[in-house]
Structures are given as structure tokens and as C-alpha cells.
C-alpha positions in Angstrom: -17.9 -49.8 44.8 -17.6 -46.0 45.1 -18.5 -43.9 42.7 -17.0 -39.9 42.2 -17.6 -37.4 40.3 -14.9 -34.7 40.0 -12.7 -32.1 38.1 -9.3 -31.8 38.0 -8.1 -29.7 41.0 -10.6 -31.9 43.2 -8.8 -35.4 42.1 -5.9 -36.6 44.8 -2.7 -37.2 43.0 -3.3 -41.1 43.9 -6.8 -40.7 42.1 -5.0 -39.1 39.0 -2.5 -41.6 39.0 -4.8 -44.9 39.0 -6.9 -42.9 36.1 -4.0 -42.5 34.0 -3.2 -46.3 34.9 -6.2 -47.5 34.3 -6.7 -45.8 30.7 -3.1 -46.8 29.5 -3.8 -50.4 30.5 -7.2 -50.7 28.9 -6.1 -48.0 25.5 -2.3 -48.4 24.9 -1.6 -51.9 26.7 -4.9 -54.1 25.8 -6.7 -52.3 22.6 -3.4 -51.8 21.1 -4.4 -47.9 20.4 -0.7 -46.5 20.8 -1.7 -42.3 21.7 -0.5 -39.5 24.6 -3.7 -40.7 26.8 -2.4 -37.0 28.6 -3.6 -35.5 25.9 -4.1 -32.0 27.8 -8.2 -32.1 28.1 -8.0 -33.4 31.4 -7.6 -30.2 33.4 -10.7 -29.3 32.1 -12.8 -32.2 32.3 -15.2 -33.5 34.4 -14.2 -37.2 35.6 -16.6 -39.8 36.4 -15.4 -43.0 38.5 -15.5 -46.1 40.6 -13.1 -47.0 43.0 -13.0 -50.3 45.5 -10.1 -50.6 47.6 -7.8 -47.9 46.9 -4.4 -49.5 48.2 -5.0 -52.1 45.2 -2.6 -51.2 42.5 -5.6 -51.3 40.1 -8.6 -50.0 41.8 -10.6 -48.6 38.9 -13.7 -50.2 37.8 -15.4 -48.1 35.7 -14.3 -44.6 34.2 -15.3 -42.1 31.6 -14.2 -38.2 30.7 -16.6 -35.1 30.2 -15.1 -32.4 28.5 -17.3 -29.5 28.2 -18.6 -28.0 24.5 -17.6 -24.9 23.2 -19.2 -22.2 20.3 -18.4 -24.3 18.0 -19.5 -27.4 19.4 -21.5 -27.1 22.1 -22.2 -30.7 22.8 -20.7 -32.3 25.8 -18.1 -34.8 24.5 -17.7 -38.4 26.4 -14.6 -40.3 25.6 -12.0 -42.3 27.5 -15.2 -44.6 28.9 -14.0 -47.9 30.1 -14.7 -50.6 32.7 -12.1 -52.6 34.4 -11.6 -56.3 33.3 -13.5 -57.7 35.8 -16.5 -55.5 35.6 -16.9 -56.3 32.2 -20.6 -57.5 31.4 -22.1 -57.5 35.1 -23.8 -53.8 34.4 -21.4 -51.9 35.4 -20.9 -50.4 31.9 -24.4 -48.6 32.3 -24.4 -47.7 35.9 -20.9 -45.9 34.5 -23.1 -44.1 31.8 -26.0 -43.4 33.9 -23.8 -41.4 36.1 -22.4 -39.8 33.3 -25.9 -38.8 32.2 -26.9 -37.3 35.9 -23.5 -35.3 36.0 -24.0 -33.4 32.6 -27.7 -32.8 33.4 -26.3 -31.8 36.6 -23.5 -29.6 35.1 -24.5 -28.8 31.9 -28.2 -28.6 32.0 -30.3 -28.7 28.7 -27.1 -29.7 26.5 -26.8 -32.9 24.2 -24.2 -34.9 25.2 -21.8 -36.3 22.3 -19.7 -40.4 21.9 -17.7 -42.3 19.9 -17.7 -45.8 19.9 -17.3 -48.7 18.2 -20.1 -50.2 15.5 -20.7 -52.7 18.0 -21.7 -51.1 20.7 -23.8 -49.1 19.2 -26.8 -51.3 20.9 -25.7 -50.3 24.3 -25.9 -46.5 23.7 -28.9 -46.4 22.1 -30.6 -47.9 25.2 -30.0 -44.4 26.5 -31.1 -42.3 24.0 -27.9 -42.0 22.2 -28.7 -41.7 18.0 -25.8 -42.3 15.4 -24.8 -38.9 14.1 -21.9 -39.7 12.1 -19.8 -42.8 10.6 -18.9 -45.6 10.3 -15.2 -44.4 10.2 -12.0 -45.9 11.1 -10.2 -45.4 14.2 -7.6 -47.4 15.6 -7.9 -49.5 12.4 -11.8 -50.3 13.6 -14.8 -49.4 13.0 -16.2 -46.7 15.4 -19.1 -44.3 14.6 -20.5 -41.2 16.7 -23.4 -41.0 19.0 -25.3 -37.8 20.2 -28.2 -37.5 22.6 -30.5 -35.1 23.2 -31.1 -33.9 26.4 -34.2 -34.7 28.0 -36.3 -32.8 30.8 -37.9 -35.3 33.4 -37.2 -38.7 31.5 -35.8 -41.7 33.4 -32.2 -42.2 32.0 -33.2 -45.9 31.7 -36.8 -46.2 31.1 -37.6 -49.9 31.3 -34.5 -51.5 31.4 -34.1 -50.7 35.0 -34.9 -54.1 37.2 -34.6 -56.0 40.0 -33.2 -59.5 41.0 -32.4 -61.2 44.5 -33.5 -57.5 46.1 -30.2 -55.9 44.1 -31.0 -53.5 40.9 -29.9 -53.9 37.6 -29.7 -52.6 34.3 -30.1 -54.7 31.2 -26.7 -54.1 29.1 -23.9 -55.1 27.0 -20.3 -55.3 27.9 -18.6 -52.0 27.3 -15.2 -53.2 25.9 
């Protein structure tokens, strides 16, 4: 698994294509969220993703888009969060959020992060320090909540959730989707 954190201009045409393909496969086809995925925010966002074998038609294993805040809403917005159906439940989702939080700390130190998620994923995001700040409300016919994570200087992203099994590091996590 190869992790990348890239600005829009740094993405190759192939990377952008497979990202948009993965987002469409998960959000439009699998979850039936009829929406314009290429929404005009990609160009000003940071893209965090894991790929494996770029020659495959669906090489994206995990993905999230980070949008910088503005004067009115200064929080960093984390959206388009997905994991490949092949990687759900294996800790990849936790690794993605860890990479996302590291990218936020590196690119926007001291800034809070905000995410909207299905109500059932509240516990998953809370293990990373997110707290419910809004909702529940309906989005695409499903109950969603808004969660915010305040910046934490010097504290580990996972705390006691990181462990080791058979010589491999793992994170106690829930499925993302």
C-alpha cells in the first residue's frame, strides 16, 4: 500500500482519474448518492489516498479530501472519505484518518477539523478525538452528524488504540462504510 498526500496540481492524470472513479463507485453506485462528484472543490483541496498497483482498474484503497477553511468557517473540512470494499474492516480506515490528521497538523497547524458522517460511525471518529457538534440530520435519506476535532499539540493521534499483532502494527477501528 502506497500512501500519498498531494495537492491538485501534483496529481497525475491517472491518479485523478482513479480517485474520481473510486469516489463514483462508492458514493454514486454503491451508496446511491446521486450528486455531481466533481464539485469544484478538488482544485483547492489536499488529497490523501492509498493506492496499490496503479495498472489495476480500481487501485484506490482509501481516500479523503481535505478542504481548507475560510474566514467564516475556519475548520478544515474532511470529506469524500472512503475505503475500498476490499479493505473494509482491516484497519485501513484508521490508517487513513491517521494520515489525514497528520496532513492537517502539517499543512494547517493549530486548526480544527470537521467531518460529517453517518450516525453509525460516531464511535469510529470519536476514537480520533472528534466530538459531535451537530445533528443528526438527513443527508441522502440517511441520518448524519457533524463532528469536530480540536487541535491537540503533542498528543498522539491514537493514544492506546494502536497495538501490535504478529509483528505488525494495527489500530482498533470500525469499518468506514
